[in-house]
C-alpha positions in Angstrom: 83.2 126.8 255.8 80.5 126.6 258.5 81.1 125.4 262.0 79.4 123.2 264.6 77.7 124.2 267.8 77.0 121.9 270.8 73.8 123.0 272.7 74.2 123.8 276.4 71.4 124.1 279.0 69.4 127.3 278.6 70.0 127.7 274.8 67.3 127.6 272.2 67.5 127.9 268.4 66.5 131.6 268.6 69.3 132.4 271.1 71.8 130.4 269.1 70.9 132.1 265.8 71.3 135.5 267.5 74.7 134.4 268.8 75.8 133.7 265.3 74.2 136.9 263.9 71.4 135.2 261.9 68.1 137.0 261.6 66.0 133.8 261.7 66.7 130.5 263.4 65.4 128.6 260.4 68.5 129.5 258.5 70.3 127.1 260.9 67.5 124.6 261.4 66.8 124.2 257.7 70.4 123.8 256.7 70.9 120.5 254.7 73.6 119.5 257.1 71.1 119.5 259.9 68.8 116.9 258.4 69.5 114.3 261.1 68.9 117.0 263.7 65.5 117.8 262.3 64.5 114.2 262.3 65.6 113.9 265.9 64.0 117.2 267.0 60.9 117.8 264.8 59.8 120.5 267.1 62.4 123.3 266.7 61.3 124.9 270.0 62.5 122.0 272.0 66.2 120.9 271.8 68.4 119.2 274.3 71.8 119.9 275.8 74.4 118.0 273.9 72.6 118.3 270.5 75.1 119.2 267.8 74.1 121.8 265.2 75.7 122.8 261.9 76.1 126.6 261.7 76.3 127.6 258.0 78.3 130.5 256.7 76.4 133.8 256.3 75.6 134.7 252.7 76.6 138.0 251.3 73.7 140.1 250.0 74.2 142.8 247.4 71.9 145.8 247.0 72.2 148.1 244.0 71.9 151.8 244.9 73.0 155.0 243.1 76.1 156.8 244.2 76.2 160.3 245.5 73.3 159.8 247.9 72.7 158.5 251.4 70.8 155.2 251.8 69.2 153.6 254.9 68.9 149.9 255.4 66.7 148.6 258.1 67.2 145.1 259.5 64.1 143.6 261.2 65.0 142.0 264.6 64.2 138.4 265.2 60.9 138.0 267.0 60.4 135.2 269.5 56.9 134.5 270.8 56.3 133.3 274.3 53.1 131.3 274.6 51.8 130.1 277.9 48.5 128.6 278.9 47.6 129.4 282.5 45.5 126.8 284.2 44.0 126.2 287.7 43.7 122.8 289.2 41.5 120.4 287.2 42.8 122.3 284.1 40.3 125.1 284.2 41.9 128.2 282.5 42.7 131.6 284.0 40.5 133.1 281.3 40.7 136.9 280.5 43.1 137.4 283.5 45.2 140.5 283.7 48.9 139.8 283.8 52.4 141.5 284.0 55.3 139.8 282.4 58.8 141.0 283.3 61.7 139.9 281.1 65.0 141.7 281.6 64.3 145.4 282.0 61.0 145.2 280.2 57.6 144.8 281.9 54.7 143.9 279.6 51.1 143.8 280.5 48.1 142.2 278.9 45.2 139.8 279.3 44.9 136.1 278.7 42.3 134.9 276.2 39.3 132.7 276.8 41.4 129.6 277.1 44.0 131.2 279.4 46.5 131.7 276.6 49.2 134.4 277.0 51.2 135.5 274.0 54.0 138.1 274.1 57.1 138.8 271.9 60.3 138.5 274.0 64.0 138.9 273.2 65.6 136.0 271.5 68.2 135.5 274.2 65.9 135.9 277.2 66.8 133.3 279.8 64.2 134.1 282.5 61.5 136.3 283.7 58.6 136.8 286.2 54.9 136.4 285.5 52.2 137.7 287.7 48.4 137.3 287.2 45.9 139.3 289.0 42.9 137.5 290.5 40.6 140.4 290.9 39.5 143.4 288.9 42.6 145.4 289.6 46.2 145.1 290.8 45.3 145.8 294.5 43.4 142.5 294.6 46.7 140.5 294.7 47.6 137.7 292.5 49.9 134.8 291.8 53.6 135.1 290.8 55.7 132.5 288.9 59.4 132.7 288.1 60.0 131.6 284.5 63.0 129.7 283.1 63.1 130.3 279.4 64.9 128.0 277.0 65.3 125.3 279.8 62.7 122.7 278.7 64.3 119.5 277.6 62.5 116.9 275.3 59.6 115.0 276.9 61.4 111.6 276.5 64.2 112.8 278.9 63.8 112.5 282.7 64.4 116.3 283.2 62.0 117.1 280.4 59.3 114.9 281.9 59.8 116.3 285.4 59.5 119.9 284.2 56.3 119.1 282.3 54.8 117.2 285.3 55.5 120.1 287.6 54.0 122.6 285.0 50.9 120.5 284.6 50.3 120.3 288.4 51.6 116.8 289.1 54.4 117.9 291.4 57.5 115.7 291.4 60.0 117.9 293.2 63.2 119.2 291.8 64.1 118.7 288.1 67.1 116.6 288.8 67.0 113.9 286.2 66.4 111.1 288.8 63.2 109.0 288.8 62.8 108.8 292.5 59.6 108.2 294.6 58.2 111.7 294.0 58.6 111.4 290.2 57.1 107.9 290.2 54.1 109.2 292.2 53.6 112.0 289.8 53.9 109.7 286.8 51.4 107.3 288.4 49.0 110.1 289.0 49.0 111.5 285.5 48.6 108.0 284.1 45.6 107.3 286.3 43.9 110.7 285.5 44.4 110.2 281.7 43.5 106.5 281.5 47.0 105.1 280.7 48.5 101.9 282.0 49.8 102.6 285.5 53.5 101.9 285.2 55.0 104.8 287.2 57.6 104.8 284.4 58.5 107.2 281.6 57.2 104.9 278.9 56.4 105.9 275.3 52.7 106.4 276.0 53.4 108.7 278.9 56.0 110.7 276.9 53.4 111.2 274.2 50.8 112.3 276.7 53.2 114.8 278.3 53.9 116.3 274.8 50.2 116.4 273.9 49.1 118.1 277.2 52.1 120.4 277.6 53.7 121.3 274.4 50.6 121.7 272.3 49.0 124.0 274.8 51.9 126.3 275.5 
């Protein structure tokens, strides 16, 4: 029989599948027992602490091979793609910018594309990292450094999820604390004004949808 797993902060489907020794998170996500979960979380990349997942039993696979010989079986590791769009104020991209991404013991380098998109394969259980982009032609010209929290983004209709997206989009609301205080209200009001929404300073459905459209689709 399978078991159930309750999501805690910092987990994602990729890290959960690795914890239970599955090669692909879709084995868990697509399990028939998780139909209600899929309806609640249509984007498998964004889940919430407290969500309950069914973990199916692993299926035994049989391979026919001749006796009297050595055989090698290679298991492909799970690949998780980190995608971030880097923007300046007024949403102009850091296009073709050189960067260094450090996750664990690995430092990866590359260049964003014409719309500021960075794409890198990272470990499934990565919880954090550091990203630096260089503003000039080479590393000696200095740059900007961000600390990354991976697997920490809550759904946009939660206060913590909205606060994280507001901060990432440049509408600073302070600490991601789950409290709609004056700073969060000011940030909500600002993003509503800029995007032509009714100015409610509240996390209403239209604002949740806007945060998803601006943040999740781009990164």
